[in-house]
PAZAPA-4460 file (N, C-alpha, C; in steps of 0.05 Angstrom, whole numbers, plus 32768, in hexadecimal, padded with zeros to 4 digits):
% residues 285
    n_x    n_y    n_z   ca_x   ca_y   ca_z    c_x    c_y    c_z   seq   type   mol
   8775   8AF5   8226   875B   8AF4   8218   8747   8AE5   8229     1      M     A
   872F   8AF0   822A   871A   8AE3   823B   8711   8AC9   822E     2      E     A
   8711   8AB3   823C   8709   8A99   8232   86EA   8A96   8234     3      R     A
   86DF   8A89   821F   86C2   8A84   8220   86BC   8A6D   8232     4      K     A
   86A4   8A6D   823D   869B   8A57   824D   8695   8A40   823B     5      T     A
   86A0   8A28   8241   869B   8A11   8232   867F   8A07   8231     6      G     A
   8679   89F7   821D   865D   89ED   821B   8655   89DB   8233     7      K     A
   866A   89CD   823E   8663   89BB   8254   8659   89CC   826C     8      E     A
   8668   89E2   8272   8661   89F2   8289   8647   8A01   8284     9      M     A
   8644   8A09   826A   862A   8A16   8263   8613   8A03   8267    10      R     A
   8617   89EB   825E   8603   89D7   8261   85FB   89D1   827F    11      G     A
   8611   89D0   8290   860D   89CE   82AC   85FD   89E5   82B7    12      L     A
   8605   89FD   82B1   85F7   8A15   82BB   85DA   8A15   82B2    13      M     A
   85D6   8A0E   8299   85BA   8A0E   828E   85A9   89FA   829D    14      V     A
   85B5   89E2   82A1   85A5   89CC   82AE   859E   89D5   82CB    15      A     A
   85B2   89DF   82D9   85AD   89E8   82F5   8598   89FE   82F6    16      V     A
   859B   8A11   82E4   8589   8A28   82E4   856D   8A1E   82DC    17      S     A
   856B   8A0C   82CA   8550   8A03   82C1   8542   89F3   82D7    18      A     A
   8553   89E3   82E6   8547   89D4   82FC   853D   89E6   8312    19      T     A
   854E   89FB   8319   8545   8A0E   832E   852D   8A1E   8325    20      T     A
   852D   8A26   830C   8516   8A35   8301   84FC   8A25   8302    21      L     A
   84FE   8A0B   82FC   84E7   89FA   82FD   84DC   89F9   8319    22      L     A
   84EE   89F6   832C   84E5   89F3   8348   84D7   8A0C   8351    23      L     A
   84E4   8A24   8349   84D8   8A3E   8352   84BD   8A41   8344    24      V     A
   84BA   8A3A   832A   84A2   8A3E   831C   848B   8A2C   8329    25      L     A
   8494   8A13   8331   8481   8A01   833D   8476   8A0C   8359    26      A     A
   8488   8A18   8368   8480   8A24   8382   846E   8A3C   837D    27      V     A
   8475   8A4D   836A   8465   8A65   8363   844A   8A5C   8359    28      I     A
   8449   8A48   8347   8430   8A3F   833E   841D   8A34   8354    29      A     A
   8428   8A25   8366   8419   8A1B   837C   840C   8A32   838C    30      Y     A
   841D   8A46   8393   8413   8A5D   83A4   83FE   8A6E   8394    31      F     A
   8403   8A71   837A   83EE   8A7F   8369   83D4   8A71   836B    32      L     A
   83D4   8A56   8366   83BD   8A46   8368   83AF   8A49   8382    33      I     A
   83C1   8A46   8396   83B6   8A46   83B2   83A9   8A61   83B9    34      D     A
   83B6   8A77   83AF   83A9   8A92   83B5   8390   8A94   83A7    35      V     A
   838E   8A8B   838D   8375   8A8D   837E   8360   8A7E   838C    36      I     A
   8366   8A66   8394   8350   8A55   83A0   8348   8A60   83BB    37      V     A
   835B   8A6A   83CB   8354   8A75   83E5   8345   8A8E   83E3    38      T     A
   834C   8AA0   83CF   833E   8AB9   83CB   8321   8AB3   83C1    39      T     A
   831D   8AA0   83AF   8302   8A9B   83A6   82F2   8A90   83BD    40      N     A
   82FF   8A7F   83CE   82F0   8A75   83E4   82E8   8A8B   83F8    41      S     A
   82FA   8A9E   83FC   82F4   8AB4   840E   82DE   8AC6   8403    42      N     A
   82DE   8ACA   83E8   82CA   8AD9   83DC   82AF   8ACC   83E0    43      I     A
   82AD   8AB2   83DA   8294   8AA4   83DD   828A   8AA3   83FA    44      E     A
   829D   8AA0   840B   8295   8A9F   8428   8289   8ABA   8430    45      K     A
   8296   8AD0   8429   828D   8AEB   8431   8273   8AF2   8423    46      N     A
   826F   8AE8   840A   8255   8AEC   83FE   823F   8ADE   840E    47      K     A
   8246   8AC5   8416   8231   8AB7   8426   822B   8AC6   8440    48      D     A
   8241   8AD0   844C   823C   8ADF   8466   822A   8AF7   8461    49      L     A
   8230   8B06   844B   8220   8B1E   8446   8203   8B15   8440    50      V     A
   81FF   8B01   8430   81E4   8AF8   842B   81D6   8AEF   8445    51      I     A
   81E4   8AE0   8455   81D8   8AD8   846F   81D0   8AEE   8480    52      E     A
   81E2   8B02   8482   81DC   8B19   8492   81C3   8B29   8486    53      Q     A
   81C3   8B2B   846C   81AD   8B38   845E   8192   8B2A   8464    54      S     A
   8193   8B10   8462   817B   8B00   8468   8173   8B02   8485    55      V     A
   8186   8B03   8497   817F   8B06   84B3   8173   8B22   84B8    56      L     A
   817E   8B37   84AC   8171   8B50   84B0   8156   8B52   84A5    57      S     A
   8151   8B46   848D   8136   8B46   8482   8122   8B36   8493    58      L     A
   812C   8B20   849D   811B   8B11   84AF   8113   8B20   84C8    59      V     A
   8128   8B2D   84D3   8123   8B3D   84EC   810F   8B54   84E5    60      Q     A
   8112   8B61   84CF   80FF   8B77   84C8   80E4   8B6B   84C4    61      I     A
   80E3   8B54   84B7   80C9   8B46   84B3   80BC   8B40   84CE    62      G     A
   80CB   8B38   84E1   80C1   8B32   84FC   80B5   8B4B   8508    63      E     A
   80C5   8B62   8504   80BC   8B7B   8510   80A2   8B84   8502    64      K     A
   809F   8B80   84E8   8086   8B88   84DC   806E   8B77   84E6    65      I     A
   8074   8B5D   84EB   805E   8B4C   84F6   8055   8B57   8512    66      T     A
   8068   8B63   8521   8061   8B6C   853B   804E   8B84   853A    67      E     A
   804D   8B91   8522   803A   8BA8   851F   801E   8BA0   8525    68      L     A
   8017   8B87   851F   7FFB   8B7F   8523   7FF8   8B6D   853C    69      S     A
   800E   8B65   8549   800C   8B53   8560   8016   8B5E   857A    70      E     A
   8029   8B70   857A   8035   8B78   8594   8026   8B8F   859F    71      S     A
   8020   8B8D   85BA   8014   8BA5   85C8   8027   8BBC   85C9    72      P     A
   8040   8BB6   85C6   8054   8BCC   85C8   8051   8BDF   85B1    73      A     A
   8049   8BD4   8599   8045   8BE5   8582   802E   8BF8   8587    74      V     A
   8018   8BEC   8591   8000   8BFC   8597   8006   8C11   85AC    75      I     A
   8017   8C0A   85BF   801F   8C1D   85D4   802F   8C35   85C9    76      D     A
   803D   8C2F   85B3   804D   8C45   85A7   803A   8C5D   859E    77      L     A
   8022   8C56   8596   8010   8C69   858B   7FF8   8C6F   859E    78      F     A
   7FFA   8C68   85B7   7FE2   8C6D   85C7   7FDF   8C8B   85CB    79      N     A
   7FC6   8C93   85CE   7FBF   8CAF   85CF   7FCF   8CBF   85E5    80      R     A
   7FD2   8CB2   85FB   7FDF   8CC1   8611   7FFC   8CC8   860A    81      E     A
   800A   8CB6   85FE   8026   8CBB   85F6   8027   8CD1   85E0    82      E     A
   8015   8CCF   85CD   8014   8CE2   85B8   800E   8CFD   85C2    83      V     A
   7FFB   8D00   85D5   7FF4   8D1B   85E2   800D   8D26   85EF    84      D     A
   801C   8D15   85FC   8034   8D1F   860B   8048   8D2B   85F6    85      K     A
   804C   8D1E   85E2   805E   8D27   85CD   8055   8D41   85C0    86      I     A
   803B   8D42   85BB   802F   8D5A   85AF   8032   8D72   85C1    87      I     A
   802F   8D6C   85DB   8031   8D81   85EF   804C   8D8B   85F4    88      S     A
   8061   8D7E   85E7   807C   8D87   85EA   808D   8D77   85FE    89      G     A
   8083   8D60   8606   8092   8D4E   8619   80A8   8D41   8609    90      D     A
   80C1   8D4C   860A   80D7   8D40   85FA   80E0   8D26   8604    91      M     A
   80DC   8D21   861E   80E5   8D07   8629   80D3   8CF1   861D    92      Q     A
   80BA   8CF6   861B   80A7   8CE3   860F   80AF   8CDF   85F2    93      A     A
   80B7   8CF4   85E5   80BF   8CF1   85C8   80D8   8CE0   85C5    94      F     A
   80EC   8CE6   85D7   8104   8CD5   85D6   80FE   8CB8   85DD    95      Y     A
   80EE   8CB3   85F0   80E7   8C97   85F8   80D9   8C89   85E0    96      D     A
   80C7   8C97   85D2   80B9   8C8B   85BB   80CC   8C83   85A6    97      L     A
   80DF   8C95   859F   80F4   8C8E   858D   8103   8C74   8594    98      I     A
   810B   8C73   85AD   8119   8C5B   85B6   8109   8C42   85B3    99      G     A
   80F0   8C42   85BD   80DF   8C2B   85BA   80DA   8C24   859D   100      R     A
   80D6   8C37   858D   80D1   8C32   8571   80E9   8C26   8563   101      F     A
   8101   8C30   8569   811A   8C25   855D   811F   8C08   8565   102      A     A
   811C   8C03   857F   8122   8BE7   8588   810D   8BD4   857D   103      I     A
   80F4   8BDD   857A   80DF   8BCB   8571   80E2   8BC5   8553   104      L     A
   80EB   8BD8   8543   80EB   8BD4   8527   8106   8BCD   8518   105      F     A
   811C   8BD1   8529   8136   8BCC   851D   8146   8BB9   852D   106      Y     A
   8156   8BA8   8520   8166   8B94   852D   817F   8B9F   853A   107      P     A
   817B   8BAF   854F   8191   8BBB   855E   818E   8BB4   857B   108      I     A
   81A4   8BB8   8589   81A5   8BB1   85A7   81A0   8BC9   85B8   109      E     A
   81A5   8BE0   85AE   81A4   8BF7   85BF   819E   8C11   85AE   110      Y     A
   818D   8C23   85B8   818A   8C3D   85AC   8189   8C52   85C2   111      V     A
   8198   8C68   85C0   8199   8C7C   85D4   8196   8C98   85C7   112      G     A
   8185   8CA9   85D4   8183   8CC4   85CA   8197   8CD5   85DA   113      M     A
   81A9   8CE4   85CC   81BE   8CF3   85D9   81BA   8D10   85D2   114      V     A
   81BA   8D21   85E8   81B7   8D3D   85E4   81CA   8D4A   85F8   115      R     A
   81D9   8D5E   85EE   81ED   8D6D   85FE   8200   8D5B   860C   116      D     A
   8209   8D46   85FE   821C   8D33   860B   8211   8D21   8620   117      G     A
   81F7   8D1C   8621   81EB   8D0C   8636   81D6   8CFB   862A   118      E     A
   81D4   8CE1   8633   81BF   8CCE   862A   81A5   8CD6   8639   119      V     A
   8192   8CE0   862A   8179   8CE9   8637   8164   8CD3   8636   120      V     A
   8167   8CBF   8626   8155   8CA8   8624   8162   8C93   8616   121      S     A
   815C   8C79   861D   8167   8C62   8610   8153   8C4B   8611   122      L     A
   8158   8C39   85FF   8147   8C20   85FD   815A   8C0A   85F4   123      A     A
   8154   8BF2   85FD   8166   8BDB   85F5   8154   8BC3   85EE   124      T     A
   8160   8BB1   85E0   8153   8B99   85D8   814F   8B88   85F0   125      K     A
   8139   8B78   85F2   8135   8B67   860A   814D   8B56   8611   126      P     A
   8154   8B56   8629   816B   8B47   8633   8185   8B55   8632   127      G     A
   8186   8B6E   8626   819F   8B7D   8625   819C   8B94   8639   128      V     A
   81B1   8B97   864A   81B3   8BAC   865D   81C5   8BC3   8655   129      E     A
   81BE   8BDB   865C   81D0   8BF1   8655   81CD   8C06   866B   130      A     A
   81E5   8C12   8673   81E6   8C27   8686   81EB   8C42   8677   131      D     A
   81D8   8C55   8679   81DB   8C6D   866A   81F5   8C7C   8671   132      A     A
   8200   8C79   8687   821A   8C85   868F   8232   8C79   8680   133      R     A
   822E   8C61   8676   8244   8C53   8668   8241   8C53   864A   134      E     A
   822C   8C5D   8640   8227   8C5C   8623   8233   8C75   8615   135      M     A
   8239   8C72   85FA   8246   8C89   85EC   8233   8CA1   85EB   136      P     A
   8241   8CB7   85EE   8232   8CD2   85EE   823D   8CE4   85DA   137      T     A
   8252   8CDE   85CC   825D   8CF0   85B7   8261   8CE0   859D   138      E     A
   825A   8CEB   8586   825E   8CDD   856D   827B   8CD8   8569   139      P     A
   8281   8CC1   855C   829D   8CB9   8557   82A9   8CCB   8541   140      P     A
   82C5   8CC9   853E   82D2   8CD8   8529   82C9   8CCF   850D   141      A     A
   82C6   8CB5   850A   82BC   8CAA   84F1   829F   8CA5   84F0   142      G     A
   8297   8C93   84DE   827A   8C8D   84DB   8271   8C7C   84F2   143      D     A
   8282   8C6D   84FF   8279   8C5B   8514   8291   8C55   8527   144      Y     A
   828B   8C49   853D   82A0   8C3F   854F   8298   8C24   855A   145      E     A
   82AB   8C14   8562   82A5   8BFA   856D   82AA   8BFB   858C   146      T     A
   829A   8BED   859A   829B   8BEB   85B6   82A2   8BCF   85BE   147      L     A
   82B3   8BCC   85D3   82BB   8BB1   85DC   82A7   8BA4   85EE   148      D     A
   8296   8BB4   85F9   8282   8BA8   860C   826A   8BBB   860E   149      S     A
   8253   8BB0   8617   823B   8BC0   861C   822B   8BB2   8631   150      M     A
   8223   8BC1   8645   8213   8BB5   865A   8221   8B9D   8669   151      G     A
   823B   8B9F   866A   824A   8B8B   8678   8250   8B71   8667   152      G     A
   8247   8B72   864E   824C   8B5B   863D   8262   8B62   8628   153      E     A
   8276   8B52   8626   828C   8B57   8614   8283   8B4E   85F7   154      E     A
   828E   8B5A   85E3   8288   8B54   85C9   8290   8B69   85B5   155      G     A
   8286   8B69   859D   828B   8B7E   8589   8271   8B8D   8584   156      V     A
   826F   8BA5   858B   8256   8BB5   8588   825D   8BCD   8576   157      Y     A
   824C   8BD1   8562   824F   8BE7   854F   823D   8BFD   8557   158      V     A
   8249   8C15   855C   8239   8C2D   8565   8239   8C41   854E   159      S     A
   8221   8C4B   8548   821E   8C60   8533   820D   8C77   853F   160      V     A
   8214   8C8F   8538   8205   8CA7   8542   81F6   8CB4   8529   161      F     A
   81DE   8CBB   852C   81CE   8CCA   8519   81C5   8CE3   8525   162      Y     A
   81C9   8CF9   8516   81BF   8D14   851F   81A2   8D16   8517   163      L     A
   8192   8D1E   8529   8174   8D22   8523   8170   8D40   8527   164      V     A
   8168   8D4C   8511   8161   8D69   8511   8148   8D6D   8502   165      D     A
   8131   8D6B   850E   8117   8D6C   8501   810E   8D88   84FA   166      L     A
   811B   8D9D   8503   8114   8DB9   84FD   80F9   8DC2   8506   167      K     A
   80F0   8DB4   851C   80D6   8DBC   8528   80DB   8DD1   853D   168      Y     A
   80C8   8DE5   8540   80CC   8DF9   8554   80CE   8DEC   8570   169      P     A
   80E3   8DF4   857F   80E7   8DEA   859A   80F4   8DCF   859C   170      G     A
   80F9   8DC2   8585   8106   8DA7   8585   8124   8DAA   857F   171      L     A
   8134   8DA7   8593   8151   8DA9   858E   815D   8D91   8582   172      E     A
   8172   8D93   8570   817E   8D7C   8564   818A   8D6A   857A   173      P     A
   8189   8D50   8574   8195   8D3B   8586   81A0   8D25   8577   174      F     A
   81AF   8D14   8584   81BB   8CFC   8576   81AB   8CE2   857F   175      Y     A
   81AA   8CD1   856B   819F   8CB6   8571   81B8   8CA3   8570   176      V     A
   81BE   8C96   8584   81D5   8C82   8584   81C9   8C66   8583   177      N     A
   81CF   8C58   856D   81C6   8C3D   856A   81DE   8C29   856A   178      M     A
   81DA   8C14   8579   81EF   8C00   857D   81E5   8BE4   8576   179      I     A
   81F6   8BD7   8565   81EF   8BBB   855E   8205   8BA8   8566   180      V     A
   81FE   8B91   856E   8210   8B7C   8576   821A   8B6C   855E   181      D     A
   8233   8B6C   8557   823D   8B5C   8541   8252   8B48   854A   182      R     A
   8251   8B40   8563   8265   8B2E   856E   8264   8B13   855F   183      S     A
   824D   8B07   855C   824A   8AED   854F   8253   8AED   8533   184      E     A
   824A   8B02   8524   8252   8B03   8508   826F   8B06   8503   185      E     A
   827C   8B18   8513   829A   8B1C   8511   82A8   8B03   851A   186      L     A
   829E   8AF6   852E   82AB   8ADE   8536   82AC   8AC8   8521   187      A     A
   8295   8AC7   8512   8294   8AB4   84FB   82A9   8ABB   84E6   188      V     A
   82AA   8AD5   84DF   82BD   8ADD   84CA   82DA   8AD9   84D5   189      V     A
   82DF   8AE1   84EE   82FA   8ADE   84F9   8303   8AC0   84F9   190      T     A
   82F0   8AAF   8502   82F7   8A92   8502   82FD   8A88   84E7   191      D     A
   82ED   8A91   84D3   82F1   8A88   84B8   830C   8A8F   84AD   192      Y     A
   8313   8AA9   84B1   832D   8AB3   84A4   8344   8AA8   84B5   193      F     A
   8341   8AA4   84CF   8357   8A96   84DE   835C   8A7A   84D4   194      E     A
   8345   8A6B   84CF   8347   8A51   84C4   8355   8A51   84A9   195      E     A
   834E   8A65   8498   835B   8A66   847E   8379   8A6C   8482   196      Q     A
   837F   8A7F   8494   839B   8A87   8498   83AC   8A6F   84A2   197      R     A
   83A1   8A60   84B5   83B0   8A49   84C2   83B3   8A33   84AC   198      N     A
   839E   8A30   849B   83A0   8A1B   8487   83B5   8A24   8472   199      D     A
   83B6   8A3E   846B   83CA   8A48   8457   83E6   8A45   8463   200      L     A
   83E9   8A4B   847D   8403   8A49   848A   840C   8A2C   8489   201      I     A
   83FA   8A19   848F   8400   89FC   848F   840A   89F4   8473   202      L     A
   83FA   89FC   845E   8402   89F5   8443   841B   8A00   843A   203      R     A
   841F   8A1B   8442   8439   8A28   843C   8451   8A19   8449   204      M     A
   844D   8A10   8462   8462   8A02   8470   8468   89E7   8462   205      S     A
   8452   89D9   845A   8457   89BF   844C   8465   89C3   8432   206      I     A
   845C   89D7   8423   8469   89DD   8409   8486   89E6   840C   207      V     A
   848B   89F5   8421   84A7   89FF   8426   84BA   89E7   842D   208      S     A
   84B0   89D4   843C   84BF   89BD   8443   84C5   89AC   842A   209      V     A
   84B0   89A7   841A   84B2   8999   8400   84C6   89A7   83EE   210      I     A
   84C3   89C2   83ED   84D6   89D1   83DB   84F3   89CE   83E5   211      A     A
   84F7   89CF   83FE   8512   89CC   8408   851D   89B0   8402   212      I     A
   850C   899B   8407   8515   8980   8401   851C   897C   83E4   213      V     A
   8509   8986   83D3   850D   8984   83B5   8525   8993   83AC   214      L     A
   8528   89AB   83B8   8540   89BB   83B2   855A   89AC   83B9   215      S     A
   855B   89A0   83D1   8573   8992   83D9   8578   8979   83C5   216      L     A
   8561   896C   83BF   8565   8954   83AE   856E   895B   8392   217      L     A
   8560   8970   8388   8567   8979   836D   8583   8984   836C   218      L     A
   858B   8994   8381   85A5   899F   8381   85BA   8989   8383   219      T     A
   85B6   8977   8396   85CB   8961   839A   85CB   894D   8382   220      T     A
   85B5   8941   837C   85B4   892D   8367   85B7   893A   834D   221      L     A
   85A9   8951   8348   85AC   895D   832E   85C8   8967   8327   222      G     A
   85D4   8975   833B   85EF   897E   8336   8602   8967   8333   223      L     A
   85FE   8951   8341   8610   893B   833F   860D   892E   8322   224      R     A
   85F5   892C   8318   85EF   8921   82FE   85FB   8934   82E8   225      Y     A
   85F5   894E   82EA   85FE   895F   82D5   861C   8965   82D7   226      F     A
   8627   8964   82EF   8645   8967   82F1   8653   894F   82E4   227      T     A
   8649   8937   82EA   8655   891F   82DD   8652   8921   82BF   228      R     A
   8639   8929   82B6   8636   8929   8298   8646   893F   828B   229      K     A
   8649   8956   8295   8655   896C   8287   8672   8972   8290   230      Y     A
   867A   8966   82A8   8696   896C   82B0   86A6   8952   82B4   231      V     A
   869C   8941   82C4   86AC   8927   82CB   86B0   8915   82B2   232      V     A
   869A   890F   82A4   869B   88FD   828D   86AE   8908   8277   233      N     A
   86AB   8922   8270   86BE   892C   825A   86DB   892A   8264   234      P     A
   86E1   8930   827D   86FD   892E   8287   8707   8911   8286   235      I     A
   86F5   88FF   8290   86FC   88E2   828E   8700   88D8   8271   236      E     A
   86F1   88E4   825E   86F5   88DD   8242   870F   88E6   8237   237      E     A
   8716   88FF   8240   8730   8909   8238   8747   88F9   8244   238      L     A
   8744   88F0   825D   8758   88DF   826A   875C   88C5   825B   239      N     A
   8745   88B9   8253   8746   889F   8245   8755   88A4   822A   240      R     A
   874D   88BA   821D   8759   88C0   8203   8778   88C3   8205   241      T     A
   8780   88D1   821A   879C   88D6   821E   87AB   88BC   8223   242      A     A
   879F   88AA   8233   87AB   8890   823A   87AD   887F   8220   243      E     A
   8798   8880   8210   8798   886E   81F8   87AD   887A   81E4   244      E     A
   87AF   8894   81E3   87C3   889F   81D0   87E0   8898   81DA   245      I     A
   87E4   889A   81F4   87FF   8893   81FE   8804   8875   81FA   246      A     A
   87F0   8863   81FC   87F3   8847   81F7   87F4   883F   81D9   247      D     A
   87EB   8853   81C9   87EB   884E   81AC   87D2   883D   81A4   248      G     A
   87BE   883C   81B5   87A6   882C   81AF   878F   883E   81A6   249      T     A
   8792   8859   81A6   877C   8869   819F   8777   8867   8180   250      Y     A
   875D   8863   817B   8755   8860   815F   8747   887A   8156   251      Q     A
   874E   8883   813D   8742   889C   8134   8753   88B3   813A   252      G     A
   8747   88CB   8135   8755   88E4   813B   8745   88F4   8150   253      E     A
   8754   88FF   8163   8749   8910   8178   873B   8929   816B   254      V     A
   8722   892D   8172   8713   8943   8168   8713   895A   817A   255      K     A
   8715   8972   8171   8717   898A   8181   86FC   8999   817D   256      V     A
   86EE   899C   8193   86D4   89AB   8193   86D9   89C7   819E   257      D     A
   86D8   89DB   818C   86DE   89F6   8194   86CB   8A02   81A8   258      E     A
   86B4   89F6   81A9   869F   8A00   81BD   86A2   89F4   81D8   259      N     A
   86B4   89E0   81DA   86B7   89D3   81F5   86CB   89E1   8207   260      S     A
   86C5   89DF   8220   86D7   89E9   8234   86F2   89DB   8234   261      A     A
   86F2   89C3   8229   8709   89B2   8229   8717   89B3   820D   262      Y     A
   8711   89C7   81FD   871D   89C8   81E2   873B   89CA   81E3   263      S     A
   8747   89D7   81F6   8764   89DA   81F9   8770   89BF   81FE   264      A     A
   8764   89AE   8211   876E   8994   8216   876B   8982   81FD   265      L     A
   8754   8985   81F0   874F   8975   81D9   8764   897C   81C3   266      Q     A
   8769   8996   81BF   877E   899E   81AC   8799   8993   81B4   267      G     A
   87A0   8993   81CE   87B9   8988   81D7   87BC   896C   81D1   268      L     A
   87A6   895C   81D6   87A6   8940   81D0   87A8   893A   81B2   269      L     A
   879A   894B   81A3   879B   8949   8185   87B8   894D   817B   270      H     A
   87C5   8962   8186   87E0   8967   817E   87F2   8950   8187   271      S     A
   87EF   8947   81A0   8800   8931   81A9   87FC   8918   8198   272      G     A
   87E3   8914   8190   87DE   88FC   8180   87ED   88FF   8165   273      Q     A
   87ED   8916   8159   87FB   891A   813F   881A   8917   8143   274      K     A
   8824   8922   815A   8841   8920   815F   8849   8903   8162   275      V     A
   8839   88F3   8171   883F   88D6   8175   883C   88C8   815B   276      L     A
   8828   88CF   814B   8824   88C2   8132   883B   88C6   811F   277      S     A
   8845   88E0   811F   885C   88E7   810E   8875   88D8   8117   278      R     A
   8878   88D6   8132   8890   88C9   813D   888F   88AB   8135   279      M     A
   8876   889F   8137   8875   8882   812F   887B   887F   8112   280      D     A
   8872   8891   8102   8877   8891   80E5   8896   8892   80DE   281      Q     A
   88A2   88A4   80ED   88BF   88A7   80E8   88CE   888F   80F1   282      E     A
   88C5   8883   8108   88D3   886C   8112   88D0   8854   80FF   283      M     A
   88B9   8853   80F3   88B4   883D   80DF   88C4   8840   80C6   284      Q     A
   88C8   885A   80BE   88D8   8860   80A7   88F6   885A   80AC   285      D     A
***
């Protein structure tokens, strides 16, 4: 017949399980809190970055608007000679005008007009160099592509193609390729998340070490305490009871706890006590 697990062993198992569960819950709670705090921080940081970039773009656009009334380049865009060239069908003048206009009014580093797989005109932001032979001439597979360098300068450059099809007689469709430098912005984002990652790794390492130490302490000290309470002490109590019964000094009657793992031993001692008591009674009679 299958024997039931005694209350002492059940108590030991419950104690060990509860201790381990508390440790696991504590570790889980820490990481949940850490993830929440880190995520909120990341959200706020990226919100700030988006706002800063929006403000920067608006400021740059505002500066370009100011140049409408101050820069000779703006006036040159609309001088009569250039306009006459375009009206007469000079497509090169038309492409050059688009390039100067885009660079003047938009915060970009490069703009190139591409027709039949060839850069037919380009313009760059002051201080930026670009070789038409090295610039993109075909639209990317997606909405954009990133370049590792431009004009000999390494960085992160975002390139976008727009198809221009004005439907005017004699005007063939062409692409406008615009490139903006996002090296500094992405460097800021990369540094931030690398800092967050390294900080998280450090905290995880510290928590792991603490968890291991606590686990060893709880396992060693906890098991020692609960083993003594639920195993060693009951056995020692049974030993003392047996010795006192044998010496005839035991007071009272041995109680049998049916829920105890030691109920069989308790029953044996109880029976032995009765036998000895009966023998003593017979001897006295």
